GULUM-868849 format. One record per atom (N, C-alpha, C): residue number from 1; atom name; x, y, z. Coordinates in Angstrom, 2 decimals. Each point is the difference from the previous one (the first is absolute). Layout:
+-----+----+---------+---------+---------+
:   k :  a :       X :       Y :       Z :
+-----+----+---------+---------+---------+
: NUM : CA :       X :       Y :       Z :
...
+-----+----+---------+---------+---------+
***
This chain:
+-----+----+---------+---------+---------+
:   k :  a :       X :       Y :       Z :
+-----+----+---------+---------+---------+
:   1 :  N :    3.91 :   -5.62 :  -23.69 :
:   1 : CA :    1.30 :    0.60 :    0.38 :
:   1 :  C :    0.61 :   -0.89 :    1.07 :
:   2 :  N :    1.28 :   -0.10 :    0.03 :
:   2 : CA :    0.77 :   -0.78 :    0.98 :
:   2 :  C :    0.61 :    0.97 :    1.02 :
:   3 :  N :    0.15 :   -0.46 :    1.25 :
:   3 : CA :    0.69 :    0.85 :    0.93 :
:   3 :  C :    1.48 :    0.22 :   -0.27 :
:   4 :  N :    0.44 :    1.19 :    0.30 :
:   4 : CA :    1.48 :    0.28 :   -0.16 :
:   4 :  C :    0.72 :   -0.26 :    1.31 :
:   5 :  N :    1.26 :    0.26 :   -0.03 :
:   5 : CA :    0.79 :   -0.17 :    1.24 :
:   5 :  C :   -0.42 :    0.95 :    1.10 :
:   6 :  N :   -0.62 :    1.14 :   -0.34 :
:   6 : CA :   -0.54 :    0.92 :    1.01 :
:   6 :  C :   -1.03 :   -0.68 :    0.86 :
:   7 :  N :   -0.93 :   -0.78 :   -0.58 :
:   7 : CA :   -0.97 :   -0.74 :    0.73 :
:   7 :  C :    0.69 :   -0.97 :    1.00 :
:   8 :  N :    0.90 :   -0.78 :   -0.56 :
:   8 : CA :    0.67 :   -1.03 :    0.84 :
:   8 :  C :    0.79 :    0.63 :    1.15 :
:   9 :  N :    0.62 :    1.14 :   -0.29 :
:   9 : CA :    0.75 :    0.73 :    1.06 :
:   9 :  C :   -0.93 :    0.42 :    1.09 :
:  10 :  N :   -1.16 :    0.52 :   -0.32 :
:  10 : CA :   -1.00 :    0.39 :    1.00 :
:  10 :  C :   -0.40 :   -1.19 :    0.85 :
:  11 :  N :   -0.36 :   -1.11 :   -0.65 :
:  11 : CA :   -0.47 :   -1.10 :    0.76 :
:  11 :  C :    1.10 :   -0.57 :    0.91 :
:  12 :  N :    1.21 :   -0.09 :   -0.54 :
:  12 : CA :    1.10 :   -0.52 :    0.82 :
:  12 :  C :    0.26 :    0.95 :    1.19 :
:  13 :  N :   -0.06 :    1.30 :   -0.25 :
:  13 : CA :    0.25 :    0.94 :    1.07 :
:  13 :  C :   -1.03 :   -0.06 :    1.14 :
:  14 :  N :   -1.24 :   -0.11 :   -0.43 :
:  14 : CA :   -1.10 :    0.08 :    1.03 :
:  14 :  C :   -0.43 :   -1.37 :    0.54 :
:  15 :  N :    0.08 :   -1.01 :   -0.75 :
:  15 : CA :   -0.41 :   -1.35 :    0.42 :
:  15 :  C :    1.19 :   -0.81 :    0.55 :
:  16 :  N :    1.15 :    0.18 :   -0.61 :
:  16 : CA :    1.15 :   -0.88 :    0.33 :
:  16 :  C :   -0.33 :   -1.36 :   -0.53 :
:  17 :  N :    0.87 :   -0.96 :    0.25 :
:  17 : CA :   -0.26 :   -1.38 :   -0.34 :
:  17 :  C :    0.21 :   -0.86 :    1.20 :
:  18 :  N :   -1.06 :   -0.57 :    0.55 :
:  18 : CA :    0.10 :   -0.82 :    1.17 :
:  18 :  C :   -0.40 :   -1.41 :   -0.43 :
:  19 :  N :    0.88 :   -0.91 :    0.26 :
:  19 : CA :   -0.13 :   -1.41 :   -0.42 :
:  19 :  C :   -0.83 :   -0.89 :    1.00 :
:  20 :  N :   -0.27 :    0.56 :    1.13 :
:  20 : CA :   -0.82 :   -0.68 :    1.00 :
:  20 :  C :   -1.28 :    0.89 :    0.26 :
:  21 :  N :   -1.14 :   -0.66 :    0.08 :
:  21 : CA :   -1.21 :    0.76 :    0.23 :
:  21 :  C :    0.07 :    0.81 :    1.30 :
:  22 :  N :   -0.55 :    1.18 :   -0.10 :
:  22 : CA :   -0.04 :    0.95 :    1.15 :
:  22 :  C :   -1.32 :    0.73 :   -0.04 :
:  23 :  N :   -0.36 :    0.59 :    1.14 :
:  23 : CA :   -1.22 :    0.75 :    0.03 :
:  23 :  C :    0.36 :    1.46 :   -0.23 :
:  24 :  N :   -0.65 :    0.62 :   -0.98 :
:  24 : CA :    0.25 :    1.38 :   -0.29 :
:  24 :  C :   -0.65 :    0.92 :    1.03 :
:  25 :  N :    0.07 :    1.29 :   -0.17 :
:  25 : CA :   -0.39 :    0.96 :    1.03 :
:  25 :  C :   -1.49 :   -0.18 :    0.31 :
:  26 :  N :   -0.82 :   -0.56 :   -0.94 :
:  26 : CA :   -1.38 :   -0.18 :    0.24 :
:  26 :  C :   -0.32 :   -1.41 :    0.51 :
:  27 :  N :    1.09 :   -0.81 :    0.17 :
:  27 : CA :   -0.18 :   -1.33 :    0.52 :
:  27 :  C :   -0.30 :   -1.06 :   -1.08 :
:  28 :  N :    0.20 :    0.36 :   -1.23 :
:  28 : CA :   -0.28 :   -0.93 :   -1.13 :
:  28 :  C :    1.28 :   -0.79 :   -0.34 :
:  29 :  N :   -0.14 :   -1.33 :   -0.11 :
:  29 : CA :    1.17 :   -0.87 :   -0.31 :
:  29 :  C :    0.49 :    0.33 :   -1.41 :
:  30 :  N :    1.30 :    0.26 :   -0.13 :
:  30 : CA :    0.58 :    0.51 :   -1.20 :
:  30 :  C :    1.34 :   -0.74 :   -0.21 :
:  31 :  N :    0.40 :   -0.10 :   -1.31 :
:  31 : CA :    1.23 :   -0.63 :   -0.29 :
:  31 :  C :    0.63 :    0.64 :   -1.30 :
:  32 :  N :    1.29 :   -0.21 :   -0.20 :
:  32 : CA :    0.60 :    0.52 :   -1.23 :
:  32 :  C :   -0.07 :    1.46 :   -0.05 :
:  33 :  N :   -0.42 :    0.56 :   -1.20 :
:  33 : CA :   -0.05 :    1.45 :   -0.19 :
:  33 :  C :   -1.43 :    0.49 :    0.27 :
:  34 :  N :   -0.50 :   -0.30 :    1.18 :
:  34 : CA :   -1.30 :    0.45 :    0.37 :
:  34 :  C :   -1.17 :   -0.85 :   -0.44 :
:  35 :  N :    0.26 :   -1.27 :   -0.30 :
:  35 : CA :   -1.05 :   -0.95 :   -0.46 :
:  35 :  C :   -0.86 :   -0.40 :    1.23 :
:  36 :  N :   -1.32 :    0.16 :   -0.16 :
:  36 : CA :   -0.93 :   -0.45 :    1.04 :
:  36 :  C :   -0.87 :   -1.16 :   -0.48 :
:  37 :  N :   -0.05 :   -0.19 :   -1.38 :
:  37 : CA :   -0.77 :   -1.09 :   -0.57 :
:  37 :  C :    0.86 :   -0.58 :   -1.12 :
:  38 :  N :    0.17 :   -1.32 :    0.03 :
:  38 : CA :    0.81 :   -0.67 :   -1.05 :
:  38 :  C :   -0.76 :   -0.02 :   -1.31 :
:  39 :  N :    0.75 :   -0.21 :   -1.10 :
:  39 : CA :   -0.68 :   -0.01 :   -1.31 :
:  39 :  C :   -1.16 :   -1.01 :   -0.09 :
:  40 :  N :    0.03 :   -1.03 :    0.76 :
:  40 : CA :   -1.10 :   -0.97 :    0.00 :
:  40 :  C :   -1.18 :    0.37 :    0.89 :
:  41 :  N :    0.07 :    1.18 :    0.62 :
:  41 : CA :   -1.11 :    0.52 :    0.77 :
:  41 :  C :    0.17 :   -0.25 :    1.53 :
:  42 :  N :    0.90 :   -0.86 :    0.38 :
:  42 : CA :    0.15 :   -0.29 :    1.44 :
:  42 :  C :    0.58 :    1.22 :    0.72 :
:  43 :  N :   -0.43 :    0.24 :    1.24 :
:  43 : CA :    0.57 :    1.05 :    0.81 :
:  43 :  C :    1.31 :   -0.44 :    0.54 :
:  44 :  N :    0.96 :    0.97 :    0.13 :
:  44 : CA :    1.26 :   -0.28 :    0.70 :
:  44 :  C :   -0.33 :   -0.36 :    1.42 :
:  45 :  N :    0.71 :   -0.95 :    0.60 :
:  45 : CA :   -0.28 :   -0.45 :    1.32 :
:  45 :  C :    1.31 :    0.00 :    0.84 :
:  46 :  N :   -0.18 :    0.01 :    1.31 :
:  46 : CA :    1.09 :   -0.09 :    0.92 :
:  46 :  C :    0.81 :   -1.24 :   -0.37 :
:  47 :  N :    1.37 :    0.15 :    0.03 :
:  47 : CA :    0.86 :   -1.16 :   -0.28 :
:  47 :  C :    0.36 :   -0.19 :   -1.47 :
:  48 :  N :   -0.69 :    0.71 :   -0.90 :
:  48 : CA :    0.36 :   -0.14 :   -1.40 :
:  48 :  C :    1.34 :    0.58 :   -0.26 :
:  49 :  N :    0.69 :   -0.55 :   -0.98 :
:  49 : CA :    1.30 :    0.44 :   -0.51 :
:  49 :  C :    0.06 :    0.03 :   -1.48 :
:  50 :  N :    0.90 :    0.79 :   -0.59 :
:  50 : CA :    0.20 :   -0.01 :   -1.42 :
:  50 :  C :    1.44 :    0.33 :   -0.34 :
:  51 :  N :    0.33 :   -0.20 :   -1.23 :
:  51 : CA :    1.33 :    0.39 :   -0.50 :
:  51 :  C :   -0.13 :    1.41 :   -0.63 :
:  52 :  N :    1.15 :    0.58 :   -0.27 :
:  52 : CA :   -0.03 :    1.34 :   -0.70 :
:  52 :  C :   -0.67 :   -0.13 :   -1.33 :
:  53 :  N :    0.30 :   -1.10 :   -0.68 :
:  53 : CA :   -0.64 :   -0.24 :   -1.37 :
:  53 :  C :   -1.54 :   -0.07 :    0.18 :
:  54 :  N :   -0.47 :   -0.74 :    0.98 :
:  54 : CA :   -1.41 :   -0.11 :    0.20 :
:  54 :  C :   -0.62 :    1.34 :    0.35 :
:  55 :  N :    0.68 :    0.78 :    0.84 :
:  55 : CA :   -0.49 :    1.36 :    0.35 :
:  55 :  C :   -0.13 :    0.81 :   -1.24 :
:  56 :  N :    0.93 :   -0.01 :   -0.91 :
:  56 : CA :   -0.10 :    0.74 :   -1.22 :
:  56 :  C :   -1.11 :   -0.51 :   -0.88 :
:  57 :  N :   -0.21 :   -1.31 :    0.00 :
:  57 : CA :   -1.11 :   -0.55 :   -0.80 :
:  57 :  C :   -1.36 :    0.39 :    0.56 :
:  58 :  N :   -0.14 :    0.06 :    1.31 :
:  58 : CA :   -1.25 :    0.42 :    0.62 :
:  58 :  C :   -0.30 :    1.47 :   -0.39 :
:  59 :  N :    1.04 :    0.84 :    0.06 :
:  59 : CA :   -0.19 :    1.38 :   -0.34 :
:  59 :  C :   -0.46 :    0.13 :   -1.46 :
:  60 :  N :    0.72 :   -0.70 :   -0.92 :
:  60 : CA :   -0.36 :    0.06 :   -1.40 :
:  60 :  C :   -1.41 :   -0.52 :   -0.28 :
:  61 :  N :   -0.40 :   -1.07 :    0.69 :
:  61 : CA :   -1.32 :   -0.51 :   -0.16 :
:  61 :  C :   -1.04 :    0.99 :    0.45 :
:  62 :  N :    0.28 :    0.65 :    1.12 :
:  62 : CA :   -0.96 :    0.96 :    0.57 :
:  62 :  C :   -0.23 :    1.21 :   -0.92 :
:  63 :  N :    1.12 :    0.57 :   -0.48 :
:  63 : CA :   -0.17 :    1.21 :   -0.78 :
:  63 :  C :   -0.55 :   -0.28 :   -1.39 :
:  64 :  N :    0.08 :   -1.24 :   -0.44 :
:  64 : CA :   -0.56 :   -0.40 :   -1.28 :
:  64 :  C :   -1.50 :    0.23 :   -0.10 :
:  65 :  N :   -0.66 :   -0.08 :    1.17 :
:  65 : CA :   -1.45 :    0.18 :    0.07 :
:  65 :  C :   -0.51 :    1.34 :    0.23 :
:  66 :  N :    0.94 :    1.01 :    0.16 :
:  66 : CA :   -0.40 :    1.35 :    0.35 :
:  66 :  C :   -0.38 :    0.73 :   -1.31 :
:  67 :  N :   -1.14 :    0.62 :    0.03 :
:  67 : CA :   -0.54 :    0.76 :   -1.14 :
:  67 :  C :    0.16 :    1.47 :    0.15 :
:  68 :  N :    0.75 :    0.63 :   -0.87 :
:  68 : CA :    0.24 :    1.48 :    0.05 :
:  68 :  C :   -0.33 :    0.62 :   -1.35 :
:  69 :  N :   -0.27 :    1.30 :   -0.08 :
:  69 : CA :   -0.34 :    0.61 :   -1.26 :
:  69 :  C :    1.13 :   -0.14 :   -1.01 :
:  70 :  N :   -0.29 :   -0.25 :   -1.24 :
:  70 : CA :    1.01 :   -0.11 :   -1.06 :
:  70 :  C :    0.64 :    1.28 :   -0.36 :
:  71 :  N :   -0.66 :    1.10 :    0.42 :
:  71 : CA :    0.55 :    1.32 :   -0.40 :
:  71 :  C :    1.14 :    0.50 :    0.85 :
:  72 :  N :    0.40 :   -0.74 :    1.05 :
:  72 : CA :    1.01 :    0.42 :    0.88 :
:  72 :  C :    1.38 :   -0.04 :   -0.67 :
:  73 :  N :    0.86 :    0.93 :    0.37 :
:  73 : CA :    1.41 :   -0.06 :   -0.47 :
:  73 :  C :    0.70 :   -1.07 :    0.87 :
:  74 :  N :    1.25 :   -0.31 :   -0.30 :
:  74 : CA :    0.71 :   -1.06 :    0.75 :
:  74 :  C :    0.11 :    0.42 :    1.46 :
:  75 :  N :    0.43 :    1.24 :    0.26 :
:  75 : CA :    0.13 :    0.44 :    1.41 :
:  75 :  C :   -1.31 :    0.01 :    0.75 :
:  76 :  N :   -1.06 :    0.36 :   -0.68 :
:  76 : CA :   -1.34 :   -0.01 :    0.63 :
:  76 :  C :   -0.42 :   -1.40 :    0.30 :
:  77 :  N :    0.23 :   -0.91 :   -0.97 :
:  77 : CA :   -0.35 :   -1.41 :    0.11 :
:  77 :  C :    0.71 :   -0.58 :    1.22 :
:  78 :  N :    1.31 :    0.18 :    0.10 :
:  78 : CA :    0.80 :   -0.52 :    1.12 :
:  78 :  C :   -0.48 :    0.51 :    1.34 :
:  79 :  N :   -0.32 :    1.27 :    0.08 :
:  79 : CA :   -0.51 :    0.57 :    1.30 :
:  79 :  C :   -1.36 :   -0.60 :    0.36 :
:  80 :  N :   -0.88 :   -0.10 :   -1.03 :
:  80 : CA :   -1.38 :   -0.52 :    0.29 :
:  80 :  C :    0.08 :   -1.50 :    0.29 :
:  81 :  N :    0.91 :   -0.67 :   -0.68 :
:  81 : CA :    0.16 :   -1.47 :    0.26 :
:  81 :  C :    0.43 :   -0.22 :    1.40 :
:  82 :  N :    0.97 :    0.75 :    0.48 :
:  82 : CA :    0.44 :   -0.18 :    1.44 :
:  82 :  C :   -1.15 :    0.32 :    0.94 :
:  83 :  N :   -0.76 :    1.05 :   -0.29 :
:  83 : CA :   -1.15 :    0.36 :    0.81 :
:  83 :  C :   -1.00 :   -1.19 :    0.02 :
:  84 :  N :   -0.31 :   -0.55 :   -1.13 :
:  84 : CA :   -0.94 :   -1.11 :   -0.07 :
:  84 :  C :    0.53 :   -1.24 :    0.66 :
:  85 :  N :    1.29 :   -0.27 :   -0.16 :
:  85 : CA :    0.59 :   -1.15 :    0.63 :
:  85 :  C :   -0.13 :    0.12 :    1.49 :
:  86 :  N :    0.13 :    1.16 :    0.59 :
:  86 : CA :   -0.06 :    0.16 :    1.39 :
:  86 :  C :   -1.43 :    0.07 :    0.57 :
:  87 :  N :   -0.92 :    0.72 :   -0.69 :
:  87 : CA :   -1.29 :    0.17 :    0.56 :
:  87 :  C :   -1.05 :   -0.89 :   -0.62 :
:  88 :  N :    0.28 :   -0.52 :   -1.16 :
:  88 : CA :   -0.95 :   -0.92 :   -0.69 :
:  88 :  C :   -0.79 :    0.62 :   -1.09 :
:  89 :  N :   -0.37 :   -0.86 :   -0.96 :
:  89 : CA :   -0.73 :    0.46 :   -1.15 :
:  89 :  C :   -1.36 :    0.63 :    0.38 :
:  90 :  N :   -0.70 :   -0.58 :    1.01 :
:  90 : CA :   -1.26 :    0.52 :    0.38 :
:  90 :  C :    0.10 :    1.42 :    0.57 :
:  91 :  N :    1.05 :    0.25 :    0.78 :
:  91 : CA :    0.24 :    1.38 :    0.54 :
:  91 :  C :    0.26 :    0.94 :   -1.17 :
:  92 :  N :    0.85 :   -0.42 :   -0.93 :
:  92 : CA :    0.27 :    0.80 :   -1.14 :
:  92 :  C :   -1.29 :    0.41 :   -0.73 :
:  93 :  N :   -0.81 :   -1.04 :   -0.26 :
:  93 : CA :   -1.21 :    0.13 :   -0.81 :
:  93 :  C :   -0.94 :    1.04 :    0.58 :
:  94 :  N :   -0.05 :    0.11 :    1.33 :
:  94 : CA :   -0.89 :    0.90 :    0.66 :
:  94 :  C :    0.65 :    1.31 :    0.49 :
:  95 :  N :    1.23 :    0.21 :   -0.42 :
:  95 : CA :    0.77 :    1.13 :    0.56 :
:  95 :  C :   -0.18 :    1.30 :   -0.79 :
:  96 :  N :    0.11 :    1.09 :    0.75 :
:  96 : CA :   -0.01 :    1.32 :   -0.63 :
:  96 :  C :    1.26 :    0.12 :   -0.91 :
:  97 :  N :    1.05 :   -0.69 :    0.31 :
:  97 : CA :    1.21 :    0.08 :   -0.84 :
:  97 :  C :   -0.35 :   -0.48 :   -1.44 :
:  98 :  N :   -0.68 :   -1.11 :   -0.08 :
:  98 : CA :   -0.40 :   -0.50 :   -1.36 :
:  98 :  C :   -0.85 :    1.00 :   -0.71 :
:  99 :  N :   -0.88 :    0.59 :    0.68 :
:  99 : CA :   -0.94 :    1.01 :   -0.59 :
:  99 :  C :    0.78 :    1.22 :   -0.46 :
: 100 :  N :    0.93 :    0.53 :    0.89 :
: 100 : CA :    0.79 :    1.14 :   -0.41 :
: 100 :  C :    0.89 :   -0.27 :   -1.18 :
: 101 :  N :    0.55 :   -1.17 :   -0.04 :
: 101 : CA :    0.86 :   -0.35 :   -1.15 :
: 101 :  C :   -0.82 :   -0.06 :   -1.27 :
: 102 :  N :   -1.19 :   -0.56 :    0.08 :
: 102 : CA :   -0.85 :   -0.09 :   -1.13 :
: 102 :  C :   -0.43 :    1.36 :   -0.50 :
: 103 :  N :   -0.11 :    0.98 :    0.92 :
: 103 : CA :   -0.45 :    1.35 :   -0.32 :
: 103 :  C :    1.13 :    0.97 :   -0.15 :
: 104 :  N :    1.25 :   -0.54 :   -0.19 :
: 104 : CA :    1.23 :    0.83 :   -0.18 :
: 104 :  C :    0.15 :    0.97 :    1.16 :
: 105 :  N :   -0.10 :   -0.48 :    1.24 :
: 105 : CA :    0.17 :    0.91 :    1.12 :
: 105 :  C :    1.40 :    0.56 :    0.11 :
: 106 :  N :    0.10 :    1.12 :    0.70 :
: 106 : CA :    1.34 :    0.70 :    0.11 :
: 106 :  C :    0.83 :   -0.78 :    0.99 :
: 107 :  N :    1.29 :    0.46 :    0.00 :
: 107 : CA :    1.01 :   -0.68 :    0.81 :
: 107 :  C :   -0.36 :    0.04 :    1.47 :
: 108 :  N :   -0.52 :    1.11 :    0.45 :
: 108 : CA :   -0.37 :    0.11 :    1.47 :
: 108 :  C :   -1.10 :   -0.95 :    0.43 :
: 109 :  N :   -1.03 :   -0.08 :   -0.90 :
: 109 : CA :   -1.13 :   -0.93 :    0.35 :
: 109 :  C :    0.44 :   -1.44 :   -0.09 :
: 110 :  N :    0.85 :   -0.37 :   -0.97 :
: 110 : CA :    0.51 :   -1.32 :   -0.11 :
: 110 :  C :    0.80 :   -0.39 :    1.23 :
: 111 :  N :    0.93 :    0.90 :    0.39 :
: 111 : CA :    0.78 :   -0.23 :    1.20 :
: 111 :  C :   -0.87 :   -0.17 :    1.26 :
: 112 :  N :   -1.00 :    0.86 :    0.10 :
: 112 : CA :   -0.94 :   -0.11 :    1.17 :
: 112 :  C :   -0.71 :   -1.35 :   -0.08 :
: 113 :  N :   -0.43 :   -0.40 :   -1.15 :
: 113 : CA :   -0.68 :   -1.31 :   -0.13 :
: 113 :  C :    0.86 :   -1.15 :    0.40 :
: 114 :  N :    1.25 :    0.01 :   -0.44 :
: 114 : CA :    0.94 :   -1.11 :    0.43 :
: 114 :  C :    0.11 :    0.03 :    1.54 :
: 115 :  N :    0.22 :    1.19 :    0.54 :
: 115 : CA :    0.29 :    0.11 :    1.45 :
: 115 :  C :   -1.20 :   -0.27 :    0.93 :
: 116 :  N :   -1.21 :   -0.09 :   -0.55 :
: 116 : CA :   -1.14 :   -0.41 :    0.80 :
: 116 :  C :    0.18 :   -1.41 :    0.51 :
: 117 :  N :    0.72 :   -0.78 :   -0.65 :
: 117 : CA :    0.15 :   -1.43 :    0.27 :
: 117 :  C :    1.22 :   -0.29 :    0.88 :
: 118 :  N :    0.05 :    0.69 :    1.19 :
: 118 : CA :    1.12 :   -0.07 :    0.87 :
: 118 :  C :   -0.42 :   -0.68 :    1.35 :
: 119 :  N :   -1.07 :   -0.75 :   -0.08 :
: 119 : CA :   -0.54 :   -0.64 :    1.24 :
: 119 :  C :   -0.09 :   -1.50 :   -0.13 :
: 120 :  N :    0.00 :   -0.69 :    1.09 :
: 120 : CA :   -0.18 :   -1.48 :    0.06 :
: 120 :  C :   -0.93 :   -0.25 :    1.20 :
: 121 :  N :   -0.70 :   -1.14 :   -0.14 :
: 121 : CA :   -0.86 :   -0.44 :    1.12 :
: 121 :  C :    0.90 :   -0.75 :    0.97 :
: 122 :  N :    0.09 :    0.50 :    1.22 :
: 122 : CA :    0.88 :   -0.56 :    1.05 :
: 122 :  C :   -0.87 :   -0.17 :    1.24 :
: 123 :  N :   -0.15 :   -1.20 :    0.45 :
: 123 : CA :   -0.84 :   -0.27 :    1.19 :
: 123 :  C :   -1.34 :    0.59 :   -0.10 :
: 124 :  N :   -0.60 :   -0.09 :   -1.21 :
: 124 : CA :   -1.39 :    0.53 :   -0.20 :
: 124 :  C :   -0.12 :    1.46 :   -0.27 :
: 125 :  N :    1.07 :    0.72 :    0.05 :
: 125 : CA :   -0.06 :    1.48 :   -0.27 :
: 125 :  C :    0.82 :    0.32 :   -1.22 :
: 126 :  N :   -0.41 :    1.04 :   -0.71 :
: 126 : CA :    0.71 :    0.54 :   -1.17 :
: 126 :  C :    1.01 :    0.97 :    0.54 :
: 127 :  N :    1.30 :   -0.35 :   -0.25 :
: 127 : CA :    1.07 :    0.78 :    0.57 :
: 127 :  C :    0.99 :    0.49 :   -1.08 :
: 128 :  N :    0.39 :    1.26 :    0.10 :
: 128 : CA :    0.98 :    0.54 :   -0.93 :
: 128 :  C :    1.30 :   -0.72 :    0.21 :
: 129 :  N :    0.66 :   -0.37 :   -1.15 :
: 129 : CA :    1.27 :   -0.74 :    0.09 :
: 129 :  C :    1.07 :    0.82 :   -0.79 :
: 130 :  N :    0.99 :    0.50 :    0.67 :
: 130 : CA :    1.03 :    0.84 :   -0.63 :
: 130 :  C :    0.60 :   -0.67 :   -1.19 :
: 131 :  N :    0.25 :   -1.29 :    0.04 :
: 131 : CA :    0.58 :   -0.73 :   -1.15 :
: 131 :  C :   -0.94 :   -0.02 :   -1.21 :
: 132 :  N :   -1.29 :   -0.07 :    0.24 :
: 132 : CA :   -0.93 :    0.04 :   -1.13 :
: 132 :  C :   -0.06 :    1.39 :   -0.59 :
: 133 :  N :    0.07 :    1.07 :    0.82 :
: 133 : CA :    0.03 :    1.32 :   -0.56 :
: 133 :  C :    1.24 :    0.22 :   -0.83 :
: 134 :  N :    1.10 :   -0.49 :    0.43 :
: 134 : CA :    1.27 :    0.08 :   -0.73 :
: 134 :  C :   -0.12 :   -0.73 :   -1.33 :
: 135 :  N :   -0.60 :   -1.18 :   -0.02 :
: 135 : CA :   -0.24 :   -0.70 :   -1.17 :
: 135 :  C :   -0.85 :    0.79 :   -1.00 :
: 136 :  N :   -1.12 :    0.56 :    0.50 :
: 136 : CA :   -0.87 :    0.72 :   -0.82 :
: 136 :  C :    0.66 :    1.22 :   -0.63 :
: 137 :  N :    0.87 :    0.70 :    0.80 :
: 137 : CA :    0.77 :    1.13 :   -0.52 :
: 137 :  C :    0.93 :   -0.41 :   -1.12 :
: 138 :  N :    0.62 :   -1.15 :    0.19 :
: 138 : CA :    0.95 :   -0.52 :   -1.03 :
: 138 :  C :   -0.80 :   -0.39 :   -1.23 :
: 139 :  N :   -1.16 :   -0.59 :    0.16 :
: 139 : CA :   -0.82 :   -0.40 :   -1.15 :
: 139 :  C :   -0.41 :    1.30 :   -0.80 :
: 140 :  N :   -0.45 :    1.01 :    0.73 :
: 140 : CA :   -0.49 :    1.19 :   -0.68 :
: 140 :  C :    1.19 :    0.74 :   -0.66 :
: 141 :  N :    1.17 :   -0.02 :    0.63 :
: 141 : CA :    1.16 :    0.63 :   -0.62 :
: 141 :  C :    0.38 :   -0.71 :   -1.30 :
: 142 :  N :   -0.03 :   -1.30 :    0.03 :
: 142 : CA :    0.25 :   -0.79 :   -1.19 :
: 142 :  C :   -1.01 :    0.30 :   -1.08 :
: 143 :  N :   -1.30 :    0.05 :    0.39 :
: 143 : CA :   -1.06 :    0.25 :   -0.93 :
: 143 :  C :    0.22 :    1.34 :   -0.70 :
: 144 :  N :    0.33 :    0.99 :    0.78 :
: 144 : CA :    0.02 :    1.41 :   -0.55 :
: 144 :  C :    1.39 :    0.26 :   -0.65 :
: 145 :  N :    1.10 :   -0.48 :    0.59 :
: 145 : CA :    1.36 :    0.41 :   -0.42 :
: 145 :  C :    0.79 :   -1.05 :   -0.73 :
: 146 :  N :   -0.52 :   -1.24 :    0.06 :
: 146 : CA :    0.72 :   -1.09 :   -0.69 :
: 146 :  C :    1.23 :   -0.50 :    0.71 :
: 147 :  N :    0.18 :    0.38 :    1.21 :
: 147 : CA :    1.18 :   -0.44 :    0.75 :
: 147 :  C :   -0.44 :   -0.62 :    1.34 :
: 148 :  N :    0.77 :   -1.00 :    0.40 :
: 148 : CA :   -0.16 :   -0.55 :    1.34 :
: 148 :  C :    0.57 :    1.00 :    0.99 :
: 149 :  N :   -0.69 :    0.24 :    1.07 :
: 149 : CA :    0.42 :    0.93 :    1.07 :
: 149 :  C :    0.19 :   -0.65 :    1.30 :
: 150 :  N :    0.53 :   -1.22 :   -0.07 :
: 150 : CA :    0.14 :   -0.80 :    1.22 :
: 150 :  C :    0.82 :    0.68 :    1.08 :
: 151 :  N :    0.90 :    0.84 :   -0.44 :
: 151 : CA :    0.88 :    0.67 :    1.00 :
: 151 :  C :   -0.51 :    1.36 :    0.36 :
: 152 :  N :   -0.99 :    0.56 :   -0.72 :
: 152 : CA :   -0.52 :    1.33 :    0.30 :
: 152 :  C :   -0.91 :    0.05 :    1.23 :
: 153 :  N :   -0.73 :   -1.05 :    0.15 :
: 153 : CA :   -1.10 :    0.00 :    1.03 :
: 153 :  C :    0.41 :   -0.98 :    1.17 :
: 154 :  N :    0.80 :    0.46 :    0.86 :
: 154 : CA :    0.44 :   -0.81 :    1.14 :
: 154 :  C :   -0.88 :    0.13 :    1.17 :
+-----+----+---------+---------+---------+
***
């Protein structure tokens, strides 16, 4: 399955597009639409720059490697793809979200599973990040309702 505009809208809203490398909230060098590792495996570094076209190419290359269940609907795929893009394939693979989806969990448990991932490692501590909780709520809303809720969760 290929991502729809809903996926790209989520990424653009939460990642933005930055053409000069910057350190994200956890101190990781990032560029473009949240790229931390280039398609060739190199880590983004201080001083790196890119064009908008390169940023889009990095995003496309990254999501091409994400593995999700074939049984997902388009809206579910887009929500889970954004989740995986943000937290990583390894986190998805070990998540209660993946298990609940595989076991046809109810809407409340799926929402709770998304929302567990609202923290980042900052200065060695795991800290709740309001922007991550907002992202998780938007992902779960898309997963359940098929609509982007970017304006619902301020």
